C-alpha positions in Angstrom: 193.6 141.7 78.3 191.1 144.6 78.8 187.3 144.6 78.5 185.5 147.9 78.0 181.9 148.9 77.6 182.0 148.9 73.8 183.3 145.3 73.7 179.9 143.8 74.8 177.5 144.8 72.0 173.8 144.3 73.0 174.4 143.8 76.7 170.8 144.1 77.8 170.3 140.5 76.4 172.7 138.8 78.8 171.7 136.9 81.9 175.1 135.4 82.6 178.5 136.5 81.5 181.6 134.2 81.7 185.0 135.9 81.0 188.2 134.1 80.1 191.1 134.0 82.5 193.0 136.3 80.1 190.8 139.3 81.1 192.8 141.1 83.7 191.2 144.6 83.6 187.6 145.7 83.1 186.9 149.3 82.4 184.5 151.8 84.0 180.8 151.2 83.2 181.5 147.9 81.4 178.2 146.2 82.3 176.0 149.3 82.9 172.4 148.7 81.8 172.6 144.9 81.8 169.1 144.8 83.3 168.7 141.0 83.0 172.2 140.1 84.3 172.1 137.7 87.2 175.7 136.3 87.4 179.2 137.0 86.3 182.2 134.6 86.2 185.5 136.6 86.1 187.8 133.6 85.7 191.1 133.8 87.6 192.9 136.7 85.9 191.0 139.8 87.1 193.3 142.4 88.8 191.3 145.6 88.2 187.6 146.4 88.0 186.5 149.9 87.0 183.9 152.0 88.8 180.1 151.7 88.3 180.5 148.5 86.3 177.2 147.0 87.4 175.0 150.1 87.6 171.6 149.4 86.3 171.9 145.6 86.9 169.0 145.1 89.5 168.9 141.3 89.3 172.7 140.7 89.8 173.0 138.2 92.6 176.2 136.4 92.2 179.8 136.5 91.1 182.3 133.7 90.7 186.0 133.5 89.9 189.3 134.0 91.6 188.6 137.5 93.1 185.2 136.7 94.6 184.1 136.4 98.3 183.1 132.9 99.5 179.4 133.8 99.4 179.7 135.0 95.8 178.4 138.5 96.6 181.6 140.6 96.5 184.3 141.3 94.1 187.5 141.9 96.1 190.7 143.2 94.5 193.7 143.9 96.7 191.6 143.7 99.9 189.2 146.3 98.5 185.5 145.7 97.8 185.0 146.9 94.2 181.6 145.5 93.3 178.7 143.9 95.1 175.8 141.7 93.9 172.9 142.3 96.3 170.2 140.6 94.3 167.2 140.5 96.6 169.2 140.7 99.9 167.7 143.1 102.5 170.8 143.0 104.8 174.5 142.2 104.5 177.7 142.3 106.6 180.8 143.5 104.8 183.9 141.8 106.2 187.4 140.6 105.2 188.2 143.8 103.4 190.0 147.0 104.3 188.2 149.4 101.9 184.8 149.8 100.3 185.6 151.5 97.0 183.7 154.2 95.2 180.3 153.2 93.9 180.8 149.6 95.1 177.5 149.3 96.9 175.7 152.3 95.4 172.0 152.1 94.5 171.6 148.7 96.3 168.2 147.8 97.6 169.4 146.7 101.1 167.8 147.9 104.2 170.5 147.1 106.8 174.3 147.1 106.4 176.9 146.1 108.9 180.5 147.1 108.3 182.9 144.9 110.1 186.0 145.8 112.1 188.3 144.9 109.1 187.2 148.0 107.2 189.2 151.2 107.6 187.9 153.3 104.7 184.7 154.0 102.9 185.3 155.8 99.6 183.3 158.5 97.8 179.9 157.5 96.7 180.2 154.0 98.1 176.6 153.8 99.2 175.3 156.6 97.0 171.5 156.4 96.2 170.9 153.3 98.3 167.4 154.5 98.6 166.1 151.5 100.7 168.9 151.7 103.3 167.5 152.3 106.8 170.3 151.3 109.1 174.1 151.2 108.9 176.6 149.9 111.5 180.0 151.7 111.5 182.9 150.0 113.2 185.5 151.9 115.4 188.2 151.0 112.8 186.8 153.4 110.1 189.3 156.3 109.7 187.9 158.1 106.7 184.7 158.4 104.7 184.7 160.0 101.2 182.3 162.6 99.9 178.8 161.5 98.9 179.4 158.1 100.5 175.8 158.1 102.0 174.3 160.8 99.7 170.7 160.2 98.7 170.1 157.5 101.2 166.8 159.1 102.1 165.4 156.3 104.2 168.4 156.0 106.4 167.3 156.7 110.0 169.8 154.9 112.2 173.6 154.8 112.5 175.0 152.3 115.0 178.4 152.6 116.6 180.2 151.0 119.5 182.8 153.6 120.3 182.1 157.4 120.5 185.8 158.4 120.5 186.4 156.5 117.3 183.2 158.0 115.7 184.2 161.6 116.3 187.8 160.9 115.0 186.5 159.8 111.6 187.7 162.1 108.8 184.5 162.8 106.9 185.4 164.4 103.6 182.4 166.6 103.6 178.9 166.7 105.1 177.5 164.3 102.4 180.0 161.7 103.7 178.4 161.6 107.1 175.5 159.2 107.3 174.0 161.3 110.1 173.1 163.9 107.5 170.2 161.6 106.5 169.8 159.4 109.5 169.6 162.0 112.3 169.8 159.2 114.9 173.0 157.9 116.3 173.0 154.8 118.5 175.9 154.0 120.8 175.7 150.3 121.9 172.0 150.2 121.0 171.2 153.3 123.0 170.0 156.5 121.3 172.6 159.3 121.8 170.5 162.3 122.9 173.0 164.3 124.9 176.5 164.5 123.5 179.4 165.9 125.7 182.8 166.2 124.0 
């Protein structure tokens, strides 16, 4: 079955939502504005989660069901991170996925993010408006970053990498995709890069 935004009714009342196993697809914006929502159980049938499903859910701290990471923070569909429940976390390491999908981590309150070597792609608007984000670690496996991926991350001041050749090979879709547009400080193996020779 399919669940869309209009199927919920007065969503601002909900603290927890439990979906039946028959729900396979959830549409874009389905849970937007559920300001009191703290947890969602997807059951075992979920195969597709729309974009921006949990925008405006500042207290969301856990997921459960067949498509959820072991720590209950990530919804993973086909090896792609499609939603994240940061709750009050200040830092997190994203691992065991190949892609961070559009809007998956947007507007989170985290200060530090580490992206593991499993990840190859960061989609458009993935971290958009994560206004508390100060530091991000980008692995050498990243091949492309979509537009606005780090847009409006105004506190971002440090980007950490471990391989300069991999960094310069990343296909940034536009300038808003590059976290250095906000950060201005690139660190290679914990040393500030001040002189770059290519």
